NUDORO-677816 format. One record per residue (C-alpha): residue in three letters; residue number from 1; z, y, x. Coordinates in pm, whole numbers, plus 50000, padded with zeros to 5 digits. Last residue first. Layout:
BEGIN
+------+-----+-------+-------+-------+
! rest !  nr !    pz !    py !    px !
+------+-----+-------+-------+-------+
!  ALA ! NUM !     Z !     Y !     X !
...
+------+-----+-------+-------+-------+
END
This chain:
BEGIN
+------+-----+-------+-------+-------+
! rest !  nr !    pz !    py !    px !
+------+-----+-------+-------+-------+
!  THR ! 298 ! 50545 ! 48859 ! 52007 !
!  ALA ! 297 ! 50803 ! 48846 ! 51695 !
!  ILE ! 296 ! 51070 ! 49044 ! 51537 !
!  GLY ! 295 ! 50860 ! 49367 ! 51570 !
!  ALA ! 294 ! 50791 ! 49411 ! 51165 !
!  PHE ! 293 ! 50434 ! 49418 ! 51257 !
!  ARG ! 292 ! 50508 ! 49123 ! 51470 !
!  ALA ! 291 ! 50663 ! 48930 ! 51187 !
!  ARG ! 290 ! 50407 ! 49020 ! 50961 !
!  ALA ! 289 ! 50162 ! 48847 ! 51185 !
!  LEU ! 288 ! 50341 ! 48586 ! 51236 !
!  VAL ! 287 ! 50388 ! 48497 ! 50869 !
!  ARG ! 286 ! 50022 ! 48538 ! 50862 !
!  GLU ! 285 ! 49919 ! 48322 ! 51102 !
!  ALA ! 284 ! 50200 ! 48040 ! 50899 !
!  ARG ! 283 ! 49966 ! 48071 ! 50598 !
!  SER ! 282 ! 49649 ! 48014 ! 50760 !
!  LEU ! 281 ! 49777 ! 47723 ! 50962 !
!  HIS ! 280 ! 49921 ! 47574 ! 50607 !
!  PRO ! 279 ! 49559 ! 47659 ! 50469 !
!  ARG ! 278 ! 49395 ! 47446 ! 50741 !
!  ASP ! 277 ! 49613 ! 47111 ! 50718 !
!  TYR ! 276 ! 49992 ! 47053 ! 50773 !
!  MET ! 275 ! 50123 ! 46675 ! 50715 !
!  GLN ! 274 ! 50539 ! 46658 ! 50725 !
!  GLY ! 273 ! 50769 ! 46411 ! 50912 !
!  ASP ! 272 ! 50864 ! 46685 ! 51163 !
!  LEU ! 271 ! 50494 ! 46814 ! 51229 !
!  ALA ! 270 ! 50195 ! 46604 ! 51141 !
!  VAL ! 269 ! 49867 ! 46779 ! 51197 !
!  VAL ! 268 ! 49517 ! 46841 ! 50995 !
!  GLY ! 267 ! 49213 ! 47010 ! 51040 !
!  PRO ! 266 ! 49223 ! 46998 ! 51397 !
!  ASN ! 265 ! 49318 ! 47255 ! 51653 !
!  GLY ! 264 ! 49300 ! 47068 ! 52005 !
!  ALA ! 263 ! 49677 ! 46893 ! 51870 !
!  ALA ! 262 ! 49846 ! 47081 ! 52106 !
!  GLN ! 261 ! 49719 ! 47419 ! 51950 !
!  PHE ! 260 ! 49749 ! 47267 ! 51605 !
!  ALA ! 259 ! 50117 ! 47189 ! 51662 !
!  GLU ! 258 ! 50181 ! 47515 ! 51809 !
!  ILE ! 257 ! 50052 ! 47715 ! 51480 !
!  VAL ! 256 ! 50271 ! 47501 ! 51301 !
!  ALA ! 255 ! 50590 ! 47546 ! 51509 !
!  LYS ! 254 ! 50546 ! 47948 ! 51541 !
!  ALA ! 253 ! 50564 ! 47973 ! 51178 !
!  HIS ! 252 ! 50858 ! 47760 ! 51139 !
!  ALA ! 251 ! 51038 ! 48004 ! 51414 !
!  VAL ! 250 ! 50904 ! 48291 ! 51185 !
!  ALA ! 249 ! 51053 ! 48165 ! 50887 !
!  ASP ! 248 ! 51393 ! 48078 ! 51019 !
!  PRO ! 247 ! 51427 ! 48409 ! 51153 !
!  SER ! 246 ! 51288 ! 48533 ! 50828 !
!  PRO ! 245 ! 50980 ! 48707 ! 50747 !
!  THR ! 244 ! 51020 ! 49096 ! 50649 !
!  PHE ! 243 ! 50899 ! 49182 ! 50312 !
!  ALA ! 242 ! 51233 ! 49125 ! 50170 !
!  GLU ! 241 ! 51392 ! 49346 ! 50416 !
!  ASN ! 240 ! 51149 ! 49613 ! 50424 !
!  ILE ! 239 ! 51170 ! 49651 ! 50084 !
!  VAL ! 238 ! 51528 ! 49663 ! 50028 !
!  PRO ! 237 ! 51562 ! 49886 ! 50314 !
!  VAL ! 236 ! 51304 ! 50165 ! 50119 !
!  GLN ! 235 ! 51441 ! 50169 ! 49809 !
!  ASP ! 234 ! 51670 ! 50397 ! 49834 !
!  PRO ! 233 ! 51434 ! 50624 ! 49979 !
!  HIS ! 232 ! 51321 ! 50678 ! 49586 !
!  ILE ! 231 ! 50966 ! 50624 ! 49457 !
!  ALA ! 230 ! 50877 ! 50328 ! 49628 !
!  MET ! 229 ! 50558 ! 50095 ! 49686 !
!  LYS ! 228 ! 50550 ! 49760 ! 49795 !
!  GLY ! 227 ! 50459 ! 49514 ! 50105 !
!  THR ! 226 ! 50299 ! 49168 ! 50179 !
!  PHE ! 225 ! 50239 ! 49086 ! 49831 !
!  GLY ! 224 ! 50186 ! 48670 ! 49799 !
!  ASP ! 223 ! 50344 ! 48561 ! 49535 !
!  ARG ! 222 ! 50688 ! 48477 ! 49730 !
!  GLU ! 221 ! 50676 ! 48848 ! 49843 !
!  ALA ! 220 ! 50638 ! 49006 ! 49472 !
!  ALA ! 219 ! 50891 ! 48753 ! 49343 !
!  LEU ! 218 ! 51131 ! 48894 ! 49640 !
!  CYS ! 217 ! 51043 ! 49252 ! 49576 !
!  GLU ! 216 ! 51093 ! 49212 ! 49179 !
!  ALA ! 215 ! 51456 ! 49015 ! 49238 !
!  CYS ! 214 ! 51556 ! 49336 ! 49469 !
!  PHE ! 213 ! 51450 ! 49576 ! 49217 !
!  ALA ! 212 ! 51670 ! 49386 ! 48967 !
!  ASP ! 211 ! 51935 ! 49412 ! 49164 !
!  MET ! 210 ! 51916 ! 49764 ! 49260 !
!  ASP ! 209 ! 51931 ! 49904 ! 48909 !
!  ARG ! 208 ! 51925 ! 50285 ! 48993 !
!  PHE ! 207 ! 51543 ! 50294 ! 49110 !
!  ASN ! 206 ! 51440 ! 50235 ! 48757 !
!  PRO ! 205 ! 51058 ! 50298 ! 48844 !
!  PHE ! 204 ! 50990 ! 49988 ! 49047 !
!  VAL ! 203 ! 50664 ! 50071 ! 49185 !
!  THR ! 202 ! 50324 ! 49856 ! 49270 !
!  ASP ! 201 ! 50325 ! 49568 ! 49481 !
!  ILE ! 200 ! 50045 ! 49580 ! 49831 !
!  ALA ! 199 ! 49820 ! 49313 ! 49864 !
!  ALA ! 198 ! 49678 ! 49321 ! 50208 !
!  ILE ! 197 ! 49283 ! 49299 ! 50286 !
!  GLU ! 196 ! 49061 ! 49012 ! 50273 !
!  ALA ! 195 ! 48856 ! 49122 ! 50033 !
!  ALA ! 194 ! 48917 ! 48792 ! 49842 !
!  SER ! 193 ! 49266 ! 48801 ! 49887 !
!  ALA ! 192 ! 49308 ! 49115 ! 49795 !
!  ALA ! 191 ! 49129 ! 49090 ! 49497 !
!  LEU ! 190 ! 49321 ! 48790 ! 49411 !
!  ILE ! 189 ! 49634 ! 48976 ! 49463 !
!  THR ! 188 ! 49543 ! 49267 ! 49216 !
!  LEU ! 187 ! 49423 ! 49049 ! 48977 !
!  ALA ! 186 ! 49766 ! 48894 ! 48956 !
!  ARG ! 185 ! 49911 ! 49219 ! 48904 !
!  ALA ! 184 ! 49656 ! 49328 ! 48598 !
!  LEU ! 183 ! 49689 ! 48974 ! 48445 !
!  ARG ! 182 ! 50083 ! 49039 ! 48473 !
!  PHE ! 181 ! 50006 ! 49384 ! 48327 !
!  VAL ! 180 ! 49819 ! 49262 ! 48022 !
!  ASP ! 179 ! 50055 ! 48961 ! 47937 !
!  THR ! 178 ! 50365 ! 49167 ! 47963 !
!  TYR ! 177 ! 50567 ! 49235 ! 48271 !
!  ARG ! 176 ! 50931 ! 49107 ! 48280 !
!  GLY ! 175 ! 51230 ! 49358 ! 48213 !
!  ASP ! 174 ! 51405 ! 49107 ! 47972 !
!  ALA ! 173 ! 51334 ! 49330 ! 47671 !
!  ASP ! 172 ! 50928 ! 49305 ! 47722 !
!  ARG ! 171 ! 50728 ! 49533 ! 48004 !
!  ALA ! 170 ! 50486 ! 49750 ! 48006 !
!  THR ! 169 ! 50559 ! 49965 ! 47755 !
!  ARG ! 168 ! 50407 ! 50123 ! 47391 !
!  ALA ! 167 ! 50051 ! 49963 ! 47523 !
!  GLY ! 166 ! 49761 ! 50214 ! 47431 !
!  VAL ! 165 ! 49528 ! 50089 ! 47682 !
!  ALA ! 164 ! 49529 ! 50360 ! 47921 !
!  ALA ! 163 ! 49904 ! 50428 ! 47893 !
!  SER ! 162 ! 49963 ! 50123 ! 47980 !
!  LEU ! 161 ! 49724 ! 50123 ! 48255 !
!  ASP ! 160 ! 49872 ! 50463 ! 48412 !
!  GLU ! 159 ! 50188 ! 50298 ! 48371 !
!  ALA ! 158 ! 50131 ! 49967 ! 48537 !
!  GLY ! 157 ! 49967 ! 50065 ! 48863 !
!  TRP ! 156 ! 49836 ! 49811 ! 49154 !
!  THR ! 155 ! 49747 ! 49800 ! 49492 !
!  LEU ! 154 ! 49461 ! 49738 ! 49766 !
!  GLY ! 153 ! 49495 ! 49709 ! 50124 !
!  THR ! 152 ! 49331 ! 49883 ! 50403 !
!  LEU ! 151 ! 48960 ! 49991 ! 50302 !
!  ARG ! 150 ! 48789 ! 50176 ! 50605 !
!  HIS ! 149 ! 48563 ! 49906 ! 50657 !
!  SER ! 148 ! 48393 ! 50002 ! 50343 !
!  VAL ! 147 ! 48275 ! 49818 ! 50016 !
!  GLY ! 146 ! 48323 ! 49432 ! 50216 !
!  ALA ! 145 ! 48511 ! 49255 ! 49884 !
!  TYR ! 144 ! 48636 ! 49580 ! 49651 !
!  SER ! 143 ! 48402 ! 49464 ! 49317 !
!  GLY ! 142 ! 48656 ! 49146 ! 49248 !
!  ALA ! 141 ! 48876 ! 49418 ! 49060 !
!  ALA ! 140 ! 48649 ! 49533 ! 48826 !
!  LEU ! 139 ! 48828 ! 49445 ! 48506 !
!  THR ! 138 ! 49101 ! 49651 ! 48589 !
!  GLY ! 137 ! 48936 ! 49946 ! 48683 !
!  ALA ! 136 ! 48733 ! 49942 ! 48404 !
!  ALA ! 135 ! 49095 ! 49927 ! 48179 !
!  THR ! 134 ! 49175 ! 50188 ! 48388 !
!  GLU ! 133 ! 49507 ! 50213 ! 48625 !
!  THR ! 132 ! 49479 ! 49875 ! 48756 !
!  ILE ! 131 ! 49271 ! 49971 ! 49143 !
!  ILE ! 130 ! 49515 ! 50192 ! 49318 !
!  PRO ! 129 ! 49295 ! 50231 ! 49622 !
!  LEU ! 128 ! 49395 ! 50264 ! 49972 !
!  ILE ! 127 ! 49150 ! 50401 ! 50214 !
!  ALA ! 126 ! 49199 ! 50428 ! 50596 !
!  ILE ! 125 ! 49083 ! 50768 ! 50793 !
!  GLY ! 124 ! 48916 ! 50696 ! 51149 !
!  GLY ! 123 ! 48611 ! 50644 ! 51019 !
!  ASP ! 122 ! 48441 ! 50858 ! 51243 !
!  SER ! 121 ! 48667 ! 51009 ! 51492 !
!  LEU ! 120 ! 48759 ! 51369 ! 51377 !
!  GLY ! 119 ! 48609 ! 51674 ! 51481 !
!  ASN ! 118 ! 48724 ! 51881 ! 51173 !
!  GLU ! 117 ! 48374 ! 51884 ! 50991 !
!  ALA ! 116 ! 48303 ! 51522 ! 51109 !
!  GLU ! 115 ! 48621 ! 51436 ! 50899 !
!  HIS ! 114 ! 48527 ! 51615 ! 50619 !
!  VAL ! 113 ! 48173 ! 51473 ! 50589 !
!  ARG ! 112 ! 48327 ! 51105 ! 50651 !
!  LEU ! 111 ! 48595 ! 51134 ! 50415 !
!  LYS ! 110 ! 48361 ! 51237 ! 50165 !
!  VAL ! 109 ! 48115 ! 50944 ! 50211 !
!  ALA ! 108 ! 48431 ! 50703 ! 50233 !
!  LEU ! 107 ! 48540 ! 50845 ! 49897 !
!  LEU ! 106 ! 48215 ! 50751 ! 49750 !
!  GLN ! 105 ! 48245 ! 50374 ! 49864 !
!  VAL ! 104 ! 48581 ! 50353 ! 49783 !
!  ASP ! 103 ! 48481 ! 50459 ! 49423 !
!  ALA ! 102 ! 48176 ! 50192 ! 49444 !
!  GLY ! 101 ! 48430 ! 49929 ! 49472 !
!  SER ! 100 ! 48515 ! 49986 ! 49118 !
!  ASN !  99 ! 48709 ! 50187 ! 48855 !
!  SER !  98 ! 48945 ! 50362 ! 49106 !
!  LYS !  97 ! 49236 ! 50518 ! 48901 !
!  PRO !  96 ! 49417 ! 50655 ! 49200 !
!  LEU !  95 ! 49279 ! 50689 ! 49574 !
!  MET !  94 ! 49555 ! 50673 ! 49860 !
!  ILE !  93 ! 49381 ! 50809 ! 50176 !
!  GLY !  92 ! 49489 ! 50724 ! 50523 !
!  GLU !  91 ! 49626 ! 50797 ! 50855 !
!  PRO !  90 ! 49649 ! 51152 ! 50756 !
!  ARG !  89 ! 49498 ! 51370 ! 51036 !
!  VAL !  88 ! 49612 ! 51746 ! 50993 !
!  PRO !  87 ! 49231 ! 51866 ! 50878 !
!  VAL !  86 ! 49180 ! 51599 ! 50635 !
!  LEU !  85 ! 49457 ! 51763 ! 50424 !
!  ALA !  84 ! 49324 ! 52093 ! 50237 !
!  ALA !  83 ! 48984 ! 51988 ! 50233 !
!  LEU !  82 ! 49073 ! 51636 ! 50124 !
!  ASP !  81 ! 49263 ! 51770 ! 49854 !
!  ASP !  80 ! 49012 ! 52053 ! 49764 !
!  ASP !  79 ! 48752 ! 51721 ! 49724 !
!  THR !  78 ! 48981 ! 51558 ! 49484 !
!  LEU !  77 ! 49043 ! 51823 ! 49262 !
!  GLY !  76 ! 48774 ! 51782 ! 49013 !
!  SER !  75 ! 48962 ! 51520 ! 48776 !
!  SER !  74 ! 48709 ! 51262 ! 48812 !
!  LEU !  73 ! 48740 ! 51130 ! 49168 !
!  ASP !  72 ! 49147 ! 51077 ! 49105 !
!  ASN !  71 ! 49342 ! 51371 ! 49274 !
!  VAL !  70 ! 49499 ! 51254 ! 49601 !
!  ARG !  69 ! 49726 ! 51049 ! 49741 !
!  VAL !  68 ! 49807 ! 51138 ! 50110 !
!  TYR !  67 ! 49915 ! 50857 ! 50325 !
!  VAL !  66 ! 50074 ! 50917 ! 50661 !
!  ALA !  65 ! 50216 ! 50656 ! 50876 !
!  PRO !  64 ! 50609 ! 50670 ! 51011 !
!  GLY !  63 ! 50790 ! 50811 ! 51266 !
!  GLN !  62 ! 50624 ! 50773 ! 51614 !
!  GLY !  61 ! 50885 ! 50963 ! 51761 !
!  GLY !  60 ! 50988 ! 51346 ! 51751 !
!  GLN !  59 ! 51128 ! 51569 ! 51425 !
!  ARG !  58 ! 50991 ! 51855 ! 51316 !
!  GLN !  57 ! 50801 ! 52185 ! 51555 !
!  GLY !  56 ! 50667 ! 51850 ! 51752 !
!  SER !  55 ! 50263 ! 51993 ! 51693 !
!  ARG !  54 ! 50203 ! 51725 ! 51430 !
!  ARG !  53 ! 50521 ! 51760 ! 51254 !
!  GLN !  52 ! 50461 ! 52139 ! 51194 !
!  LYS !  51 ! 50104 ! 52092 ! 51122 !
!  LEU !  50 ! 50228 ! 51791 ! 50858 !
!  PHE !  49 ! 50469 ! 52046 ! 50662 !
!  ASP !  48 ! 50151 ! 52308 ! 50691 !
!  ALA !  47 ! 49942 ! 52065 ! 50535 !
!  ALA !  46 ! 50213 ! 51894 ! 50274 !
!  THR !  45 ! 50322 ! 52298 ! 50141 !
!  THR !  44 ! 49930 ! 52414 ! 50120 !
!  ARG !  43 ! 49795 ! 52124 ! 49924 !
!  ALA !  42 ! 50138 ! 52107 ! 49694 !
!  LEU !  41 ! 50089 ! 52463 ! 49645 !
!  ALA !  40 ! 49717 ! 52428 ! 49489 !
!  LYS !  39 ! 49826 ! 52149 ! 49256 !
!  ASN !  38 ! 50166 ! 52305 ! 49137 !
!  GLN !  37 ! 49996 ! 52460 ! 48837 !
!  PRO !  36 ! 49901 ! 52085 ! 48740 !
!  ALA !  35 ! 50233 ! 51946 ! 48779 !
!  VAL !  34 ! 50253 ! 51748 ! 49101 !
!  SER !  33 ! 50463 ! 51391 ! 49083 !
!  ASP !  32 ! 50145 ! 51246 ! 48937 !
!  GLU !  31 ! 49857 ! 51372 ! 49198 !
!  LEU !  30 ! 49923 ! 51548 ! 49521 !
!  ASP !  29 ! 50151 ! 51277 ! 49635 !
!  ILE !  28 ! 50248 ! 51268 ! 50005 !
!  ILE !  27 ! 50270 ! 50887 ! 50081 !
!  VAL !  26 ! 50525 ! 50796 ! 50358 !
!  VAL !  25 ! 50384 ! 50447 ! 50528 !
!  ASP !  24 ! 50649 ! 50233 ! 50735 !
!  ALA !  23 ! 50969 ! 50382 ! 50529 !
!  LYS !  22 ! 51243 ! 50465 ! 50755 !
!  SER !  21 ! 51369 ! 50724 ! 50510 !
!  GLY !  20 ! 51361 ! 51046 ! 50739 !
!  PHE !  19 ! 51010 ! 51116 ! 50642 !
!  GLY !  18 ! 51108 ! 51118 ! 50274 !
!  LYS !  17 ! 51403 ! 51342 ! 50344 !
!  GLU !  16 ! 51225 ! 51605 ! 50506 !
!  LEU !  15 ! 50946 ! 51578 ! 50236 !
!  LYS !  14 ! 51176 ! 51602 ! 49969 !
!  ARG !  13 ! 51297 ! 51957 ! 50111 !
!  GLU !  12 ! 50919 ! 52050 ! 50165 !
!  SER !  11 ! 50858 ! 51992 ! 49799 !
!  ASP !  10 ! 50530 ! 52045 ! 49650 !
!  GLY !   9 ! 50363 ! 51745 ! 49841 !
!  PRO !   8 ! 50612 ! 51494 ! 49617 !
!  VAL !   7 ! 50687 ! 51188 ! 49808 !
!  PHE !   6 ! 50594 ! 50841 ! 49776 !
!  LEU !   5 ! 50755 ! 50569 ! 49982 !
!  LEU !   4 ! 50541 ! 50282 ! 50116 !
!  SER !   3 ! 50706 ! 49984 ! 50241 !
!  ARG !   2 ! 50583 ! 49699 ! 50399 !
!  MET !   1 ! 50287 ! 49814 ! 50565 !
+------+-----+-------+-------+-------+
END
């Protein structure tokens, strides 16, 4: 997953546009982008839209994976969201305001029931939690390793966290995250690494400032994120480019892997006058896996 585009669930027009964006994942949003009085409408609109897509009445082809951001577990709305959307077989559920790995386990139990009721395979729907939207969730970032085979990645959010802690803004005058939010960002990368799953960077709200957005994408990829969420279709191509390994990076990764294979998989090898050890091999394997996902390597 490189690009994950949020689309409000209560707008068929925006759903159409989102599914034409070339995003790897379209996240149908039932939470923040939907007003309280439109929650039921969003469920119906999103479910009907996906039913028509699944039946081939809309655009053909493989298309993006579909995730649904449900309302958080404390809202009292999660079960209604799942009841409406699980029958149309989304690939995943995004869980907002996740406070710990225990929330993922609770959602996994709910999904198992809904899958059984709809004749779907047990465990087929993935979970992607947003882990830093509350203070408790941020401090529990290390609790996700091994909690569920459904867990496909971890992501973070700054806006809800700023409201939770009472911060006036998440960024300083130069556009950089302040300390609390840099910590949340770093904890997400570390927690995803500990759980051996993908780390997905949060949204960039100012979709008109493409230069700053591009810089943030490049910094996220540099630091270990493998994808980024988007709030506008125009952000998707930038994300896809930033998180697709370059031809030089792919060639170097292949060379490192081949050097280890040729040497009998030792602890260290020499390549082009430099020494490479096992962490370099792991990094090369991750680069090649990302390149395969993007269709630029075999």
